[in-house]
C-alpha positions in Angstrom: 17.6 17.9 -10.1 15.3 16.6 -12.8 12.3 18.2 -14.4 9.6 19.0 -11.8 6.8 19.9 -14.2 4.8 17.0 -15.4 4.1 17.1 -19.2 1.1 14.9 -18.7 -0.6 17.3 -16.3 -4.2 17.9 -17.2 -6.5 20.7 -16.2 -9.7 18.6 -16.3 -10.7 16.2 -13.6 -10.2 12.4 -14.0 -12.9 10.9 -16.1 -15.1 8.2 -14.6 -13.9 5.6 -17.0 -10.4 6.0 -15.6 -11.7 5.3 -12.1 -13.4 2.2 -13.4 -10.1 1.0 -15.0 -8.3 1.7 -11.8 -10.9 -0.2 -9.7 -10.8 -3.2 -12.2 -7.0 -3.4 -12.2 -6.8 -3.2 -8.4 -9.5 -5.9 -7.9 -7.9 -8.1 -10.6 -4.6 -8.0 -8.6 -6.3 -9.2 -5.4 -8.3 -11.9 -7.2 -5.1 -13.1 -9.0 -3.1 -13.2 -5.7 -6.0 -15.1 -4.0 -6.3 -17.7 -6.8 -2.5 -18.1 -7.0 -2.2 -18.6 -3.3 -4.8 -21.4 -3.5 -2.3 -23.3 -5.7 1.0 -22.0 -4.1 1.1 -19.9 -1.0 4.7 -18.8 -1.8 3.7 -17.6 -5.3 0.6 -15.8 -4.0 2.7 -14.2 -1.3 5.3 -13.1 -3.8 2.6 -11.5 -6.0 1.0 -9.7 -3.2 4.3 -8.6 -1.6 5.4 -6.8 -4.8 4.8 -3.1 -4.4 2.4 -3.2 -7.3 -0.2 -1.0 -5.5 2.5 1.6 -4.8 3.8 1.5 -8.4 0.2 1.8 -9.8 -0.5 4.7 -7.5 2.7 6.5 -8.6 1.7 5.9 -12.2 -1.8 7.2 -11.7 -0.5 10.2 -9.7 1.9 11.0 -12.5 -0.8 10.7 -15.2 -3.0 12.9 -13.1 -0.3 15.6 -13.2 1.4 15.4 -9.8 4.8 17.1 -9.7 8.0 15.2 -9.2 8.5 16.4 -5.6 5.0 15.1 -4.7 5.8 11.7 -6.2 9.2 11.5 -4.4 7.5 12.5 -1.1 4.8 9.9 -1.6 7.4 7.2 -2.3 9.4 8.2 0.9 6.3 8.1 3.1 5.3 4.7 1.7 8.8 3.4 2.7 8.4 4.6 6.3 4.9 3.2 6.5 6.0 -0.3 5.4 7.7 -0.7 8.8 4.5 -0.7 10.9 2.8 -3.0 8.4 5.3 -5.7 9.3 3.7 -6.0 12.7 0.7 -7.6 11.1 2.7 -10.2 9.3 4.6 -11.0 12.4 1.7 -11.2 14.9 -0.8 -13.1 12.8 1.2 -16.3 12.2 2.4 -16.3 15.8 -1.2 -16.1 17.1 -2.5 -18.7 14.6 0.4 -21.1 15.4 -0.4 -20.7 19.1 -3.9 -22.0 18.5 -5.8 -18.7 18.5 -8.8 -18.9 16.1 -8.5 -17.0 12.8 -10.9 -14.1 13.5 -9.6 -13.2 17.0 -6.0 -13.5 15.5 -6.9 -11.3 12.7 -8.6 -8.6 14.9 -5.6 -8.6 17.3 -3.1 -8.3 14.5 -5.1 -5.5 12.8 -5.3 -3.7 16.2 -1.6 -4.0 16.9 -0.9 -2.8 13.4 -3.2 0.2 13.7 -1.4 1.2 17.0 1.9 0.8 15.2 0.7 2.9 12.3 -0.6 5.7 14.6 2.7 5.7 16.5 4.7 5.7 13.2 2.6 8.5 11.8 3.1 10.6 14.9 6.8 9.9 14.9 7.2 10.9 11.2 5.1 14.0 11.5 7.0 15.2 14.6 10.4 14.2 13.3 10.2 15.1 9.6 7.3 17.5 9.6 5.5 15.8 6.8 1.8 15.7 6.3 
């Protein structure tokens, strides 16, 4: 297997300016997707569906000194947790298309998704023994 020690590992904690950069970049992505979706729902959906948050998180974890095994485990766990998130994107349009108002549809979809996440987390922890 590849190298497990991160050459970028640092002993000191992350500086506050790095947190500000991370916050700015994360917020910029959401604003960009929102503005793009106003012009083209498909383009906005494409931008937000890209695993940019996961990629950015992996980069930040690597820069912060996380070992290769931790990065691989994080990536695998994200993969498993994408599955329950699909419930949200299935239930919300169904409810909206059936005439349910936005806020009740959103709350119902979020609730269903939370139940699916809890079930999936329980299943993963009991099947694979991950944290």
